[in-house]
C-alpha positions in Angstrom: 117.7 37.2 90.8 119.8 39.9 89.0 118.5 43.4 88.4 119.2 46.0 85.8 118.3 49.4 87.1 118.2 53.1 86.2 118.9 55.8 88.8 118.4 59.5 88.3 119.7 62.6 90.1 118.6 65.8 88.4 119.8 65.6 84.8 122.1 62.7 85.5 121.2 59.1 85.0 123.0 55.9 85.9 122.4 52.4 84.5 123.7 49.4 86.5 123.1 45.9 87.6 123.2 44.0 90.9 121.8 41.0 92.7 120.6 43.1 95.7 118.7 46.1 94.4 117.8 47.8 97.7 121.3 47.5 99.1 122.8 48.8 95.8 120.6 51.9 95.8 121.6 52.6 99.4 125.2 52.3 98.5 124.8 54.8 95.6 123.2 57.3 98.0 125.9 56.7 100.6 128.5 57.7 98.1 130.1 54.3 98.0 130.2 54.2 94.1 132.7 56.3 92.3 130.3 57.1 89.4 127.5 58.3 91.6 129.5 59.7 94.5 128.1 63.2 94.4 125.4 64.4 95.0 123.8 61.6 97.0 120.1 61.8 96.2 119.7 59.2 93.5 116.2 58.0 92.8 115.3 54.6 91.4 113.2 55.1 88.3 113.2 51.7 86.6 114.4 48.2 87.1 114.1 44.8 85.4 114.6 41.4 87.1 116.5 38.6 85.4 117.1 35.0 86.5 120.5 34.8 84.8 123.6 37.0 85.4 124.5 36.9 81.7 121.1 38.1 80.6 121.3 41.0 83.1 124.8 41.9 81.9 123.7 41.9 78.3 120.6 44.0 79.0 122.7 46.6 80.9 125.0 46.8 78.0 122.1 47.3 75.6 120.7 50.1 77.7 124.0 51.9 77.6 124.0 52.0 73.8 122.2 54.8 71.8 119.5 52.4 70.6 119.0 51.1 74.1 118.7 54.6 75.5 116.0 55.4 72.9 114.2 52.1 73.8 114.4 53.0 77.5 113.0 56.5 76.8 110.1 54.9 75.0 109.4 52.6 77.9 109.5 55.5 80.3 107.7 58.0 78.0 105.1 59.1 80.6 107.8 59.6 83.2 110.1 61.4 80.7 107.3 63.8 79.8 107.4 64.9 83.5 111.2 65.0 83.8 112.7 65.2 80.3 114.3 62.4 78.3 117.9 61.3 78.5 118.9 60.7 74.9 122.1 62.7 75.5 125.0 61.3 77.4 125.5 63.5 80.4 125.8 60.4 82.5 124.8 56.7 82.5 121.9 57.2 85.0 118.0 57.6 85.0 115.0 59.4 86.8 111.6 58.3 88.2 111.4 59.4 91.8 109.2 56.5 92.8 109.1 53.8 95.3 109.9 50.2 94.7 106.2 49.6 94.3 105.8 52.2 91.5 108.9 50.9 89.7 107.8 47.3 90.2 104.5 48.2 88.5 106.4 49.6 85.5 108.4 46.3 85.3 105.2 44.2 85.5 103.6 46.3 82.7 106.7 45.8 80.6 106.7 42.0 81.2 103.0 41.8 80.2 103.6 43.7 76.9 106.6 41.6 76.1 104.6 38.4 76.4 101.9 39.5 74.0 
């Protein structure tokens, strides 16, 4: 399984991909990634699971475009109303101070709407 994820730290957001989401979030918060080295309180706000590496890579690339950011803002509209949208490019990261359970719920809702 490959994950595309969005982290947020204040006004900064980071979009990335991995095959081990929990480990990768810990690495970001431990300062082991140059792009998210400081400060170290990144929160996972969104993720998607993909069976294929190429699909995850393509989706990550899409989210890093202006159209993809707008799409992500629409998907996270209720969260953005609490924290502000990220249409500007201050960073490539995201915000949804939630647990894996909350974010997983968002991903399941997205999957259901995509099927209909």
